[in-house]
C-alpha angles and dihedrals in degrees: 000000000000114000117231091238091063096052112096123216088250094053091045087053090049091049086049092052096049093044092054102049092097086071089061097042103175122128116319098331094158093060091047094050091048090050095048097040090050093053099037095046090066089068089049089234103109092112094061101027107054121058122182130196121274094033129108097240090051096054093042094050093044093054097037095084103027099121095173112058094199080085098054105080136115090257095049108112110251128211123258085233142338123237118200103188118204094193141021094260088064092055089051091050091050094051094047096047094045095049092045091052101036106253128138121237122220113192116209124188111161097351095235098128100134093221093039094243092145090067107017131074138156091219128066105284150166124225111224101200108192098183089121093061095076108128120144118197115187124201103188091178093056092036093233143104139203111224125184117230092245094057112103122221089258090059090050096046092048089050093053092046091055088062106034147009092206103052130079144158125243095235136129133293099243106087096199095057114112118246090221093066102028095054097041088054097048109267115236112202150145096283099046094100087061104033110011130242127332088253092052087064099055115113102171140004144184122223137178106221128204092276091058095253124144108231131190126194095277096046094041091050130224098281092061092041087054092049099053093053098081104343097088117264094224089074092059112028144306114303108222101183146338132224106213136188114239118220131220123251133181116255088246126046130174129229134179138175118195132161134214127193128209087261088056094053101266094154095058089043093051091046090053093045087066089071094048098082091065098032102046131074117268088240089073125077123181123173123183131216116204122194145139118270146167124252099191104306094337125098113229142151124261125203114195119195115205117188145182118195121188096223143035130311098253093056088046091054088051096051096044090049090056102040107023108020090150091077092065096216113192130194088247089063093057130090123193113211146135126285094247091050091046086054090054095048097041086046090065102261124125117272108264095028112152115258089246090077086076091069094063117103093205123094115270089242092049087229126109119206141207107230148153124220139192132174143201142178123236122212102174131037115265112235121246089244090056094047090052089055089055094052092069088074091050091051091064116099114263096015122160138237137278119201124198115197119186125233122179122097111065092358092067091049098058116086118244092240100047089096131353098275103094103182103105135113114024097035116102098191149344122245124212118191116197127182128179113232118212128197121267121000091355093066095062089042090055093047091049091052096052090047094050089051092047089051094047088053094054098099091049102051139067118304139201086047113018096220130220135184116251096220088059092057120196122185090193087078088068140284140231124250096241095208094058114358118200120217091213091051092044086055088073088074099015097066090050091059100033108018109198093350090074095083091054092049089053093050093052090047088059090054101048102028109017091160092056096234092155103060145137138161091291105026122128111265124214113267 
């Protein structure tokens, strides 16, 4: 018999884990827990690393990064347990144990997957929450940075700002998005017209493969390194960290956000905006948000134009006067600032907020939403008449949002095969459709609305295939059979995200994960 005085706190915790596995009762949980506790206890991090159901830490951690409340209901499948690694060896241990005992691994960084695939599965699964792996190391002299996969864009932007006012990263606008998912899916952002996507600016990576090995660019090979830049890292391994290229920005940039209603000529301005990506200088980024709104008691449509220009306001006014005069931009609309302060404002925080707000993992508004999203790419301008036909949907009460994000510039210069992201030359802009989904009857009404808008856009977007952006994931495009996924069936959705690059993705998958350990409803299957 073991005396209580000889039992360490770690051993007591392990005994507690093993004696509570009956409450989980899925597959061989006891063997999984024994495997994990044995491997994790050696790092003395078991307390903080393993989180089991029916405990406060499990619930708190599970909810912490659920950004889409559609996947936070009593019927949403929950993980057998959550592993929150504090170092790379704990990631390896999780992969090895889960593979050995037949559990899926869902890797969660910022929790922004639009369909919740980073924390939901219909097969027994473990969530590997990498939020603790958030170190950012900046090398200004080299013009690079190492960023761990659990760091958010806010973490990265803050880290850059601590070292320089004239360096940036070509990432996205939402500061709470995890770098692991954003970069591996491509990474659209305000600097892409000048410097390309986030994934275009990756020069090295570390990854844990299905065997539990840590691979760098040299040991993983150029095929796998190509795949994880735009192809979605979750299909091929667990990204540990990225080495990224920083980009130069001027000490002063200019931002503006102005709105126009139908009565103020929004339709004509939006029509002319579609020519801006090819006509305007690559230093200028202007996205537009279209949504229904009220002007007093009257229902109308409002288009909001948000912009970042790499330069001063005088030069911006000159450029827009030449290439986009219909916008009617005035000096009073412009705000000169630094790049880091532009990232704070465009990220949804109040102008003048301290840089430290970027370190928060909570949404800028403090409110999480339940929503459905879809996406498209547009190759030719939509006529004013066709736009007016779309507005009828936005004039309905409770309608959603359509976001247009301009491509062109550097995006048209990079070859479609340079990285996995294929939506380059020939595309004017990307479209994101967003609809808030309420409980009960409102949920179906919201889904019907976004599907009607998506259907009505069919004549105006890319064809053969109709394409979509991986980071705006949409399971309506098709899903895999998880038991035995078919390459040809997966092509239904795979060609939409990756076009001609999809076959190469599947061939690489067969080389690096032929048993398809890393899988989800839209993971790349082995060819």
